[in-house]
TIVOKOL-583820 format. One record per atom (N, C-alpha, C): atom name; x negated, y negated, z negated; chain. Coordinates in Angstrom, 1 decimal, decimal comma, padded with zeros to 4 digits, always signed. Atoms other than C-alpha are relative to their C-alpha. Example, Ala and Ser with C-alpha at 12.3 -4.5 7.8 and 13.67 -1.06 7.14 Angstrom:
! residues 2
+-------+--------+--------+--------+--------+
! atomo !     xx !     yy !     zz ! cadena !
+-------+--------+--------+--------+--------+
!     N ! -000,9 ! +001,2 ! +000,0 !      A !
!    CA ! -012,3 ! +004,5 ! -007,8 !      A !
!     C ! -000,9 ! -001,2 ! +000,0 !      A !
!     N ! +000,9 ! +001,1 ! +000,0 !      A !
!    CA ! -013,7 ! +001,1 ! -007,1 !      A !
!     C ! +000,8 ! -001,1 ! -000,8 !      A !
+-------+--------+--------+--------+--------+
//
This chain:
! residues 150
+-------+--------+--------+--------+--------+
! atomo !     xx !     yy !     zz ! cadena !
+-------+--------+--------+--------+--------+
!     N ! -000,2 ! -000,6 ! +001,3 !      A !
!    CA ! -004,1 ! -058,6 ! -038,5 !      A !
!     C ! +000,3 ! +001,4 ! +000,2 !      A !
!     N ! -000,2 ! -001,4 ! -000,1 !      A !
!    CA ! -004,1 ! -054,9 ! -039,1 !      A !
!     C ! +001,5 ! +000,4 ! -000,1 !      A !
!     N ! -001,4 ! -000,6 ! +000,1 !      A !
!    CA ! -000,9 ! -052,9 ! -038,6 !      A !
!     C ! -000,2 ! +001,5 ! -000,5 !      A !
!     N ! +000,0 ! -001,4 ! +000,5 !      A !
!    CA ! -000,1 ! -049,5 ! -040,2 !      A !
!     C ! -000,1 ! +000,9 ! +001,2 !      A !
!     N ! +000,0 ! -001,1 ! -001,1 !      A !
!    CA ! -000,8 ! -046,4 ! -038,1 !      A !
!     C ! +000,1 ! +001,3 ! -000,7 !      A !
!     N ! -000,2 ! -001,3 ! +000,5 !      A !
!    CA ! -000,3 ! -042,8 ! -038,5 !      A !
!     C ! -001,4 ! +000,8 ! +000,1 !      A !
!     N ! +001,4 ! -000,5 ! -000,1 !      A !
!    CA ! -004,1 ! -042,2 ! -038,7 !      A !
!     C ! -000,1 ! +001,2 ! -001,1 !      A !
!     N ! +000,2 ! -001,2 ! +000,9 !      A !
!    CA ! -005,3 ! -039,0 ! -040,4 !      A !
!     C ! -000,4 ! -000,4 ! -001,4 !      A !
!     N ! +000,4 ! +000,2 ! +001,4 !      A !
!    CA ! -005,4 ! -038,9 ! -044,2 !      A !
!     C ! -001,3 ! +000,7 ! -000,3 !      A !
!     N ! +001,3 ! -000,6 ! +000,2 !      A !
!    CA ! -008,5 ! -036,7 ! -043,7 !      A !
!     C ! -000,8 ! -000,4 ! +001,2 !      A !
!     N ! +000,8 ! +000,6 ! -001,1 !      A !
!    CA ! -010,7 ! -038,9 ! -041,5 !      A !
!     C ! -001,3 ! +000,8 ! +000,2 !      A !
!     N ! +001,3 ! -000,6 ! -000,3 !      A !
!    CA ! -013,7 ! -037,5 ! -039,7 !      A !
!     C ! -001,1 ! -000,9 ! -000,5 !      A !
!     N ! +001,2 ! +000,8 ! +000,4 !      A !
!    CA ! -017,2 ! -038,6 ! -040,7 !      A !
!     C ! -000,3 ! -001,1 ! +000,9 !      A !
!     N ! +000,2 ! +001,1 ! -001,0 !      A !
!    CA ! -017,4 ! -040,6 ! -037,5 !      A !
!     C ! +001,0 ! -001,1 ! -000,2 !      A !
!     N ! -001,0 ! +001,0 ! +000,3 !      A !
!    CA ! -014,2 ! -042,4 ! -038,4 !      A !
!     C ! -000,4 ! -000,8 ! -001,2 !      A !
!     N ! +000,4 ! +000,6 ! +001,3 !      A !
!    CA ! -015,4 ! -043,1 ! -041,9 !      A !
!     C ! -001,2 ! -001,0 ! +000,2 !      A !
!     N ! +001,1 ! +000,9 ! -000,3 !      A !
!    CA ! -018,7 ! -044,5 ! -040,6 !      A !
!     C ! +000,4 ! -001,2 ! +000,9 !      A !
!     N ! -000,4 ! +001,1 ! -000,9 !      A !
!    CA ! -016,9 ! -046,6 ! -038,0 !      A !
!     C ! +000,7 ! -001,2 ! -000,8 !      A !
!     N ! -000,6 ! +001,0 ! +000,9 !      A !
!    CA ! -015,1 ! -048,4 ! -040,9 !      A !
!     C ! -001,1 ! -001,1 ! -000,3 !      A !
!     N ! +001,1 ! +001,0 ! +000,3 !      A !
!    CA ! -018,5 ! -050,1 ! -041,7 !      A !
!     C ! -000,1 ! -001,1 ! +001,0 !      A !
!     N ! +000,2 ! +000,9 ! -001,1 !      A !
!    CA ! -018,4 ! -051,8 ! -038,3 !      A !
!     C ! +001,3 ! -000,8 ! +000,2 !      A !
!     N ! -001,3 ! +000,5 ! -000,4 !      A !
!    CA ! -014,7 ! -052,7 ! -038,3 !      A !
!     C ! +001,0 ! +000,0 ! -001,2 !      A !
!     N ! -000,9 ! +000,1 ! +001,1 !      A !
!    CA ! -012,7 ! -054,0 ! -041,3 !      A !
!     C ! +001,5 ! +000,3 ! +000,4 !      A !
!     N ! -001,3 ! -000,2 ! -000,5 !      A !
!    CA ! -009,5 ! -054,0 ! -039,2 !      A !
!     C ! +000,3 ! +001,5 ! +000,1 !      A !
!     N ! -000,2 ! -001,5 ! -000,2 !      A !
!    CA ! -009,9 ! -050,3 ! -038,3 !      A !
!     C ! +000,1 ! +000,7 ! -001,4 !      A !
!     N ! -000,1 ! -000,6 ! +001,3 !      A !
!    CA ! -010,5 ! -049,4 ! -042,0 !      A !
!     C ! +001,4 ! -000,3 ! -000,6 !      A !
!     N ! -001,3 ! +000,4 ! +000,6 !      A !
!    CA ! -007,3 ! -051,3 ! -043,0 !      A !
!     C ! +001,2 ! +000,7 ! +000,7 !      A !
!     N ! -001,0 ! -000,7 ! -000,7 !      A !
!    CA ! -005,3 ! -049,5 ! -040,3 !      A !
!     C ! +000,1 ! +001,5 ! -000,5 !      A !
!     N ! +000,1 ! -001,4 ! +000,4 !      A !
!    CA ! -006,4 ! -046,1 ! -041,7 !      A !
!     C ! +000,5 ! +000,2 ! -001,4 !      A !
!     N ! -000,5 ! -000,2 ! +001,4 !      A !
!    CA ! -004,4 ! -044,9 ! -044,8 !      A !
!     C ! -001,1 ! +000,4 ! -000,9 !      A !
!     N ! +001,1 ! -000,5 ! +000,9 !      A !
!    CA ! -007,5 ! -043,1 ! -046,2 !      A !
!     C ! -000,9 ! -001,2 ! -000,2 !      A !
!     N ! +000,8 ! +001,2 ! +000,2 !      A !
!    CA ! -009,5 ! -046,3 ! -045,6 !      A !
!     C ! +000,5 ! -001,0 ! -001,0 !      A !
!     N ! -000,7 ! +000,9 ! +001,0 !      A !
!    CA ! -007,0 ! -048,5 ! -047,4 !      A !
!     C ! +000,0 ! +000,6 ! -001,4 !      A !
!     N ! +000,0 ! -000,6 ! +001,4 !      A !
!    CA ! -006,8 ! -046,0 ! -050,3 !      A !
!     C ! -001,4 ! -000,1 ! -000,6 !      A !
!     N ! +001,4 ! +000,1 ! +000,6 !      A !
!    CA ! -010,6 ! -045,9 ! -050,7 !      A !
!     C ! -000,3 ! -001,4 ! -000,3 !      A !
!     N ! +000,2 ! +001,4 ! +000,2 !      A !
!    CA ! -010,8 ! -049,7 ! -050,4 !      A !
!     C ! +000,7 ! -000,5 ! -001,3 !      A !
!     N ! -000,7 ! +000,3 ! +001,2 !      A !
!    CA ! -008,1 ! -050,0 ! -053,0 !      A !
!     C ! -000,6 ! +000,5 ! -001,3 !      A !
!     N ! +000,7 ! -000,6 ! +001,2 !      A !
!    CA ! -010,0 ! -047,7 ! -055,4 !      A !
!     C ! -001,2 ! -000,9 ! -000,3 !      A !
!     N ! +001,1 ! +000,9 ! +000,2 !      A !
!    CA ! -013,0 ! -050,0 ! -054,9 !      A !
!     C ! +000,5 ! -001,3 ! -000,6 !      A !
!     N ! -000,5 ! +001,3 ! +000,5 !      A !
!    CA ! -011,0 ! -053,2 ! -055,5 !      A !
!     C ! +000,4 ! +000,1 ! -001,4 !      A !
!     N ! -000,3 ! -000,2 ! +001,4 !      A !
!    CA ! -009,7 ! -051,7 ! -058,7 !      A !
!     C ! -001,2 ! -000,2 ! -000,9 !      A !
!     N ! +001,2 ! +000,1 ! +000,8 !      A !
!    CA ! -013,2 ! -051,5 ! -060,0 !      A !
!     C ! -000,5 ! -001,4 ! -000,1 !      A !
!     N ! +000,4 ! +001,4 ! +000,0 !      A !
!    CA ! -013,7 ! -055,2 ! -059,2 !      A !
!     C ! +001,1 ! -000,9 ! -000,5 !      A !
!     N ! -001,1 ! +000,7 ! +000,6 !      A !
!    CA ! -010,4 ! -056,2 ! -060,8 !      A !
!     C ! +000,6 ! -000,9 ! +001,1 !      A !
!     N ! -000,6 ! +000,8 ! -001,1 !      A !
!    CA ! -009,1 ! -057,5 ! -057,4 !      A !
!     C ! +001,0 ! +000,8 ! +000,9 !      A !
!     N ! -000,9 ! -000,8 ! -000,7 !      A !
!    CA ! -006,7 ! -054,8 ! -056,4 !      A !
!     C ! +001,3 ! -000,8 ! +000,5 !      A !
!     N ! -001,2 ! +000,8 ! -000,4 !      A !
!    CA ! -003,9 ! -057,4 ! -056,3 !      A !
!     C ! -000,1 ! -000,6 ! +001,4 !      A !
!     N ! +000,1 ! +000,6 ! -001,4 !      A !
!    CA ! -005,3 ! -058,8 ! -053,0 !      A !
!     C ! +000,6 ! +001,0 ! +001,0 !      A !
!     N ! -000,5 ! -001,0 ! -000,9 !      A !
!    CA ! -004,6 ! -055,5 ! -051,2 !      A !
!     C ! +001,5 ! +000,3 ! -000,2 !      A !
!     N ! -001,4 ! -000,2 ! +000,3 !      A !
!    CA ! -001,3 ! -055,0 ! -053,0 !      A !
!     C ! +000,9 ! -001,1 ! +000,6 !      A !
!     N ! -000,7 ! +001,2 ! -000,6 !      A !
!    CA ! -000,2 ! -058,5 ! -051,9 !      A !
!     C ! +000,1 ! +000,2 ! +001,5 !      A !
!     N ! +000,1 ! -000,2 ! -001,5 !      A !
!    CA ! -001,3 ! -057,8 ! -048,3 !      A !
!     C ! +001,0 ! +001,1 ! +000,4 !      A !
!     N ! -000,9 ! -001,1 ! -000,3 !      A !
!    CA ! +000,6 ! -054,5 ! -048,3 !      A !
!     C ! +001,5 ! -000,4 ! -000,2 !      A !
!     N ! -001,4 ! +000,4 ! +000,3 !      A !
!    CA ! +003,8 ! -056,1 ! -049,8 !      A !
!     C ! +000,4 ! -000,9 ! +001,2 !      A !
!     N ! -000,4 ! +000,9 ! -001,1 !      A !
!    CA ! +003,7 ! -058,8 ! -047,0 !      A !
!     C ! +000,2 ! +000,8 ! +001,3 !      A !
!     N ! -000,2 ! -000,8 ! -001,2 !      A !
!    CA ! +003,3 ! -056,1 ! -044,3 !      A !
!     C ! +001,4 ! +000,7 ! -000,1 !      A !
!     N ! -001,3 ! -000,6 ! +000,2 !      A !
!    CA ! +006,4 ! -054,4 ! -045,8 !      A !
!     C ! +001,1 ! -001,0 ! +000,2 !      A !
!     N ! -001,0 ! +001,0 ! -000,2 !      A !
!    CA ! +008,3 ! -057,6 ! -045,9 !      A !
!     C ! +000,3 ! -000,3 ! +001,5 !      A !
!     N ! -000,1 ! +000,3 ! -001,4 !      A !
!    CA ! +007,6 ! -058,2 ! -042,2 !      A !
!     C ! +000,9 ! +001,0 ! +000,8 !      A !
!     N ! -000,8 ! -001,0 ! -000,6 !      A !
!    CA ! +009,4 ! -055,0 ! -041,3 !      A !
!     C ! +001,5 ! -000,1 ! -000,3 !      A !
!     N ! -001,4 ! +000,1 ! +000,5 !      A !
!    CA ! +012,6 ! -056,0 ! -043,1 !      A !
!     C ! +000,8 ! -000,8 ! +000,9 !      A !
!     N ! -000,9 ! +000,8 ! -000,8 !      A !
!    CA ! +015,6 ! -057,2 ! -041,2 !      A !
!     C ! +001,3 ! -000,5 ! -000,8 !      A !
!     N ! -001,2 ! +000,3 ! +000,8 !      A !
!    CA ! +018,4 ! -057,3 ! -043,9 !      A !
!     C ! -000,3 ! -001,2 ! -000,8 !      A !
!     N ! +000,2 ! +001,3 ! +000,6 !      A !
!    CA ! +018,7 ! -060,9 ! -045,1 !      A !
!     C ! -000,1 ! +000,1 ! -001,6 !      A !
!     N ! +000,0 ! -000,1 ! +001,4 !      A !
!    CA ! +019,5 ! -059,9 ! -048,7 !      A !
!     C ! -001,3 ! +000,7 ! -000,5 !      A !
!     N ! +001,2 ! -000,7 ! +000,4 !      A !
!    CA ! +016,6 ! -057,5 ! -048,9 !      A !
!     C ! -001,3 ! -000,9 ! +000,2 !      A !
!     N ! +001,1 ! +000,9 ! -000,2 !      A !
!    CA ! +014,3 ! -060,1 ! -047,4 !      A !
!     C ! -000,1 ! -001,0 ! -001,1 !      A !
!     N ! +000,0 ! +001,0 ! +001,1 !      A !
!    CA ! +015,3 ! -062,6 ! -050,1 !      A !
!     C ! -000,5 ! +000,6 ! -001,3 !      A !
!     N ! +000,4 ! -000,7 ! +001,2 !      A !
!    CA ! +014,8 ! -060,0 ! -052,8 !      A !
!     C ! -001,5 ! +000,3 ! +000,0 !      A !
!     N ! +001,4 ! -000,3 ! -000,2 !      A !
!    CA ! +011,4 ! -058,9 ! -051,5 !      A !
!     C ! -000,9 ! -001,3 ! -000,1 !      A !
!     N ! +000,8 ! +001,3 ! +000,0 !      A !
!    CA ! +010,2 ! -062,5 ! -050,9 !      A !
!     C ! -000,1 ! -000,5 ! -001,5 !      A !
!     N ! +000,0 ! +000,5 ! +001,4 !      A !
!    CA ! +011,2 ! -063,4 ! -054,5 !      A !
!     C ! -001,0 ! +000,9 ! -000,8 !      A !
!     N ! +000,9 ! -000,9 ! +000,8 !      A !
!    CA ! +009,4 ! -060,3 ! -055,9 !      A !
!     C ! -001,5 ! -000,3 ! +000,3 !      A !
!     N ! +001,4 ! +000,3 ! -000,4 !      A !
!    CA ! +006,2 ! -061,1 ! -053,9 !      A !
!     C ! -000,4 ! -001,3 ! -000,7 !      A !
!     N ! +000,4 ! +001,2 ! +000,7 !      A !
!    CA ! +006,3 ! -064,6 ! -055,3 !      A !
!     C ! -000,2 ! +000,2 ! -001,5 !      A !
!     N ! +000,2 ! -000,2 ! +001,5 !      A !
!    CA ! +006,8 ! -063,5 ! -058,9 !      A !
!     C ! -001,2 ! +000,9 ! -000,3 !      A !
!     N ! +001,1 ! -001,0 ! +000,3 !      A !
!    CA ! +004,2 ! -060,7 ! -058,6 !      A !
!     C ! -001,4 ! -000,6 ! +000,4 !      A !
!     N ! +001,3 ! +000,4 ! -000,6 !      A !
!    CA ! +001,4 ! -062,5 ! -056,6 !      A !
!     C ! -000,2 ! -001,5 ! +000,1 !      A !
!     N ! +000,2 ! +001,5 ! -000,3 !      A !
!    CA ! +002,0 ! -066,3 ! -056,1 !      A !
!     C ! +000,2 ! -000,8 ! -001,3 !      A !
!     N ! -000,3 ! +000,7 ! +001,2 !      A !
!    CA ! +003,4 ! -067,5 ! -059,4 !      A !
!     C ! -001,2 ! -000,1 ! -000,9 !      A !
!     N ! +001,1 ! +000,2 ! +000,9 !      A !
!    CA ! +000,8 ! -069,0 ! -061,7 !      A !
!     C ! +000,2 ! +000,7 ! -001,3 !      A !
!     N ! -000,3 ! -000,7 ! +001,2 !      A !
!    CA ! +002,5 ! -067,1 ! -064,5 !      A !
!     C ! -000,3 ! +001,5 ! +000,2 !      A !
!     N ! +000,2 ! -001,5 ! -000,3 !      A !
!    CA ! +001,7 ! -063,7 ! -062,8 !      A !
!     C ! -001,4 ! +000,4 ! -000,4 !      A !
!     N ! +001,4 ! -000,5 ! +000,3 !      A !
!    CA ! -001,2 ! -061,6 ! -064,2 !      A !
!     C ! -000,7 ! +000,5 ! +001,3 !      A !
!     N ! +000,6 ! -000,5 ! -001,2 !      A !
!    CA ! -001,7 ! -060,4 ! -060,6 !      A !
!     C ! +000,0 ! -001,2 ! +001,1 !      A !
!     N ! +000,0 ! +001,1 ! -001,0 !      A !
!    CA ! -001,8 ! -063,9 ! -059,0 !      A !
!     C ! -001,2 ! +000,0 ! +000,9 !      A !
!     N ! +001,0 ! +000,0 ! -001,0 !      A !
!    CA ! -003,8 ! -064,1 ! -055,8 !      A !
!     C ! -000,5 ! -001,5 ! +000,2 !      A !
!     N ! +000,6 ! +001,3 ! -000,1 !      A !
!    CA ! -006,1 ! -067,0 ! -055,1 !      A !
!     C ! +000,3 ! -000,6 ! +001,4 !      A !
!     N ! -000,4 ! +000,7 ! -001,2 !      A !
!    CA ! -004,6 ! -069,4 ! -052,5 !      A !
!     C ! -000,2 ! -001,5 ! -000,1 !      A !
!     N ! +000,2 ! +001,5 ! +000,1 !      A !
!    CA ! -005,2 ! -073,0 ! -051,6 !      A !
!     C ! +001,3 ! -000,7 ! -000,1 !      A !
!     N ! -001,2 ! +000,8 ! +000,3 !      A !
!    CA ! -002,7 ! -075,7 ! -052,4 !      A !
!     C ! +000,9 ! -000,2 ! +001,3 !      A !
!     N ! -000,8 ! +000,2 ! -001,3 !      A !
!    CA ! -001,6 ! -076,2 ! -048,7 !      A !
!     C ! +000,9 ! +001,3 ! +000,2 !      A !
!     N ! -000,7 ! -001,3 ! -000,2 !      A !
!    CA ! -000,6 ! -072,5 ! -048,4 !      A !
!     C ! +001,1 ! +000,1 ! -001,1 !      A !
!     N ! -001,0 ! +000,0 ! +001,1 !      A !
!    CA ! +001,2 ! -072,7 ! -051,8 !      A !
!     C ! +001,2 ! -000,9 ! +000,3 !      A !
!     N ! -001,1 ! +000,9 ! -000,4 !      A !
!    CA ! +003,2 ! -075,7 ! -050,6 !      A !
!     C ! +000,9 ! +000,6 ! +001,1 !      A !
!     N ! -000,8 ! -000,6 ! -001,0 !      A !
!    CA ! +004,3 ! -073,9 ! -047,5 !      A !
!     C ! +000,9 ! +001,1 ! -000,5 !      A !
!     N ! -000,8 ! -001,1 ! +000,6 !      A !
!    CA ! +005,4 ! -070,9 ! -049,5 !      A !
!     C ! +001,2 ! -000,6 ! -000,8 !      A !
!     N ! -001,1 ! +000,6 ! +000,8 !      A !
!    CA ! +007,4 ! -073,1 ! -051,9 !      A !
!     C ! +001,1 ! -000,5 ! +000,8 !      A !
!     N ! -001,0 ! +000,5 ! -000,9 !      A !
!    CA ! +009,2 ! -074,7 ! -049,0 !      A !
!     C ! +000,8 ! +001,2 ! +000,6 !      A !
!     N ! -000,6 ! -001,2 ! -000,6 !      A !
!    CA ! +009,9 ! -071,3 ! -047,4 !      A !
!     C ! +000,9 ! +000,8 ! -001,0 !      A !
!     N ! -000,8 ! -000,7 ! +000,9 !      A !
!    CA ! +011,4 ! -070,0 ! -050,6 !      A !
!     C ! +001,5 ! -000,4 ! +000,0 !      A !
!     N ! -001,4 ! +000,6 ! -000,2 !      A !
!    CA ! +014,5 ! -072,2 ! -049,9 !      A !
!     C ! +000,7 ! +000,8 ! +001,0 !      A !
!     N ! -000,6 ! -000,8 ! -001,0 !      A !
!    CA ! +015,2 ! -070,0 ! -046,9 !      A !
!     C ! -001,0 ! +001,1 ! +000,4 !      A !
!     N ! +001,0 ! -001,1 ! -000,3 !      A !
!    CA ! +013,1 ! -066,8 ! -047,0 !      A !
!     C ! +000,1 ! +000,7 ! +001,3 !      A !
!     N ! +000,0 ! -000,8 ! -001,2 !      A !
!    CA ! +012,1 ! -065,0 ! -043,9 !      A !
!     C ! -001,2 ! +001,0 ! +000,0 !      A !
!     N ! +001,0 ! -001,1 ! +000,1 !      A !
!    CA ! +010,0 ! -061,9 ! -043,1 !      A !
!     C ! -001,5 ! -000,5 ! +000,2 !      A !
!     N ! +001,3 ! +000,5 ! -000,3 !      A !
!    CA ! +007,0 ! -064,0 ! -042,0 !      A !
!     C ! -000,5 ! -001,2 ! -000,9 !      A !
!     N ! +000,2 ! +001,2 ! +000,9 !      A !
!    CA ! +007,0 ! -066,6 ! -044,8 !      A !
!     C ! -001,4 ! +000,0 ! -000,7 !      A !
!     N ! +001,3 ! -000,1 ! +000,7 !      A !
!    CA ! +003,8 ! -065,3 ! -046,3 !      A !
!     C ! -001,2 ! +000,2 ! +000,9 !      A !
!     N ! +001,1 ! -000,3 ! -001,0 !      A !
!    CA ! +001,7 ! -065,0 ! -043,1 !      A !
!     C ! -001,3 ! -000,8 ! -000,3 !      A !
!     N ! +001,2 ! +000,8 ! +000,3 !      A !
!    CA ! -000,6 ! -067,9 ! -043,9 !      A !
!     C ! -000,8 ! +000,5 ! -001,2 !      A !
!     N ! +000,6 ! -000,5 ! +001,2 !      A !
!    CA ! -001,2 ! -066,6 ! -047,4 !      A !
!     C ! -000,6 ! +001,4 ! +000,2 !      A !
!     N ! +000,5 ! -001,3 ! -000,3 !      A !
!    CA ! -001,6 ! -063,1 ! -046,1 !      A !
!     C ! -001,3 ! +000,0 ! +000,7 !      A !
!     N ! +001,2 ! +000,2 ! -000,8 !      A !
!    CA ! -004,2 ! -064,2 ! -043,6 !      A !
!     C ! -001,2 ! -000,5 ! -000,9 !      A !
!     N ! +001,0 ! +000,5 ! +000,9 !      A !
!    CA ! -006,1 ! -066,1 ! -046,3 !      A !
!     C ! -000,5 ! +001,1 ! -000,9 !      A !
!     N ! +000,4 ! -001,1 ! +000,9 !      A !
!    CA ! -006,2 ! -063,0 ! -048,6 !      A !
!     C ! -000,7 ! +001,0 ! +000,8 !      A !
!     N ! +000,7 ! -001,0 ! -000,9 !      A !
!    CA ! -007,1 ! -060,7 ! -045,7 !      A !
!     C ! -001,4 ! -000,5 ! +000,3 !      A !
!     N ! +001,3 ! +000,5 ! -000,3 !      A !
!    CA ! -010,0 ! -063,0 ! -044,8 !      A !
!     C ! -000,9 ! +000,0 ! -001,2 !      A !
!     N ! +000,8 ! -000,1 ! +001,2 !      A !
!    CA ! -011,1 ! -063,1 ! -048,4 !      A !
!     C ! -000,5 ! +001,4 ! -000,2 !      A !
!     N ! +000,4 ! -001,4 ! +000,2 !      A !
!    CA ! -011,1 ! -059,3 ! -048,6 !      A !
!     C ! -001,1 ! +000,3 ! +001,0 !      A !
!     N ! +001,0 ! -000,3 ! -001,1 !      A !
!    CA ! -013,0 ! -059,1 ! -045,3 !      A !
!     C ! -001,4 ! -000,6 ! -000,3 !      A !
!     N ! +001,3 ! +000,7 ! +000,2 !      A !
!    CA ! -015,7 ! -061,6 ! -046,1 !      A !
!     C ! -000,6 ! +000,2 ! -001,4 !      A !
!     N ! +000,5 ! -000,1 ! +001,3 !      A !
!    CA ! -016,0 ! -061,1 ! -049,8 !      A !
!     C ! -000,1 ! +001,4 ! -000,6 !      A !
!     N ! +000,0 ! -001,4 ! +000,6 !      A !
!    CA ! -015,0 ! -057,6 ! -051,0 !      A !
!     C ! -000,6 ! +001,0 ! +000,9 !      A !
!     N ! +000,4 ! -001,1 ! -001,0 !      A !
!    CA ! -015,7 ! -055,6 ! -047,8 !      A !
!     C ! -001,5 ! +000,3 ! +000,0 !      A !
!     N ! +001,5 ! -000,3 ! +000,0 !      A !
!    CA ! -019,5 ! -056,1 ! -047,7 !      A !
!     C ! -000,4 ! +000,8 ! -001,3 !      A !
!     N ! +000,4 ! -000,7 ! +001,2 !      A !
!    CA ! -019,7 ! -055,0 ! -051,4 !      A !
!     C ! +000,5 ! +001,4 ! +000,0 !      A !
!     N ! -000,6 ! -001,3 ! -000,1 !      A !
!    CA ! -017,4 ! -052,1 ! -050,7 !      A !
!     C ! -000,9 ! +001,0 ! +000,8 !      A !
!     N ! +000,9 ! -000,9 ! -000,9 !      A !
!    CA ! -019,8 ! -050,8 ! -047,9 !      A !
!     C ! -001,2 ! +000,4 ! -000,8 !      A !
!     N ! +001,2 ! -000,3 ! +000,8 !      A !
!    CA ! -022,6 ! -050,9 ! -050,5 !      A !
!     C ! +000,3 ! +000,8 ! -001,2 !      A !
!     N ! -000,4 ! -000,6 ! +001,2 !      A !
!    CA ! -020,6 ! -049,3 ! -053,2 !      A !
!     C ! -000,2 ! +001,5 ! +000,0 !      A !
!     N ! +000,1 ! -001,5 ! +000,1 !      A !
!    CA ! -021,0 ! -045,7 ! -054,5 !      A !
!     C ! +001,3 ! +000,6 ! +000,5 !      A !
!     N ! -001,3 ! -000,6 ! -000,4 !      A !
!    CA ! -017,3 ! -045,1 ! -053,8 !      A !
!     C ! -000,1 ! +000,3 ! +001,5 !      A !
!     N ! +000,1 ! -000,2 ! -001,5 !      A !
!    CA ! -017,9 ! -045,6 ! -050,0 !      A !
!     C ! -001,1 ! +000,9 ! +000,4 !      A !
!     N ! +001,2 ! -000,8 ! -000,3 !      A !
!    CA ! -021,3 ! -044,0 ! -049,9 !      A !
!     C ! +000,3 ! +001,5 ! -000,3 !      A !
!     N ! -000,3 ! -001,3 ! +000,4 !      A !
!    CA ! -020,0 ! -040,9 ! -051,7 !      A !
!     C ! +001,1 ! +000,6 ! +001,0 !      A !
!     N ! -001,0 ! -000,4 ! -001,0 !      A !
!    CA ! -017,0 ! -040,7 ! -049,3 !      A !
!     C ! -000,6 ! +000,4 ! +001,3 !      A !
!     N ! +000,7 ! -000,3 ! -001,3 !      A !
!    CA ! -019,3 ! -040,9 ! -046,3 !      A !
!     C ! -000,7 ! +001,3 ! -000,1 !      A !
!     N ! +000,7 ! -001,2 ! +000,2 !      A !
!    CA ! -021,4 ! -038,1 ! -047,8 !      A !
!     C ! +000,9 ! +001,2 ! +000,1 !      A !
!     N ! -000,9 ! -001,2 ! +000,1 !      A !
!    CA ! -018,5 ! -035,8 ! -048,5 !      A !
!     C ! +000,6 ! +000,3 ! +001,4 !      A !
!     N ! -000,6 ! -000,3 ! -001,3 !      A !
!    CA ! -017,0 ! -036,2 ! -045,0 !      A !
!     C ! -001,1 ! +000,5 ! +000,9 !      A !
!     N ! +001,1 ! -000,5 ! -000,8 !      A !
!    CA ! -020,5 ! -035,6 ! -043,5 !      A !
!     C ! -000,2 ! +001,5 ! -000,3 !      A !
!     N ! +000,1 ! -001,4 ! +000,4 !      A !
!    CA ! -020,7 ! -032,4 ! -045,5 !      A !
!     C ! +001,0 ! +000,9 ! +000,6 !      A !
!     N ! -001,1 ! -000,8 ! -000,7 !      A !
!    CA ! -017,3 ! -031,2 ! -044,2 !      A !
!     C ! -000,3 ! +000,2 ! +001,4 !      A !
!     N ! +000,4 ! -000,1 ! -001,4 !      A !
!    CA ! -018,5 ! -031,9 ! -040,7 !      A !
!     C ! -001,1 ! +001,1 ! +000,2 !      A !
!     N ! +001,2 ! -001,0 ! -000,1 !      A !
!    CA ! -021,7 ! -029,9 ! -041,3 !      A !
!     C ! +000,5 ! +001,4 ! -000,1 !      A !
!     N ! -000,6 ! -001,4 ! +000,2 !      A !
!    CA ! -019,7 ! -026,9 ! -042,6 !      A !
!     C ! +000,8 ! +000,5 ! +001,1 !      A !
!     N ! -000,8 ! -000,3 ! -001,2 !      A !
!    CA ! -017,4 ! -027,0 ! -039,6 !      A !
!     C ! -000,8 ! +000,5 ! +001,2 !      A !
!     N ! +000,9 ! -000,3 ! -001,1 !      A !
!    CA ! -020,3 ! -026,8 ! -037,2 !      A !
!     C ! -000,9 ! +001,2 ! -000,2 !      A !
!     N ! +000,8 ! -001,2 ! +000,3 !      A !
!    CA ! -022,0 ! -023,8 ! -038,9 !      A !
!     C ! +000,7 ! +001,2 ! +000,4 !      A !
+-------+--------+--------+--------+--------+
//
């Protein structure tokens, strides 16, 4: 699963083109995640990325009280069937989450996170690569590269 990195907010055209070959690499790049989020918003599925990011944030937490609070917020925002931002998870993963809510830990959403990451990779990512959002970004970074070489 992708980890955050301090990659450039202004990626090179080669970096942007490499995203088309590697979903993990795109998810590690802040500019890549932001562009993908913009695309997901147009498909009304931004909650998948927001859930994934919230889980990444939870994994870094060590304070027990904060873990409990963040775990509850993630549940209310993305897991609860009452949430308008509910992510699509299978019943097995939901059962594991419900058991883990009794004693929250930073990794309690890993199965759910992997399921959503896989969904984004297999379902949304191919459409993203064919989207005008991605194609325009590729063109704009290519133009910047061209101007630098002149």
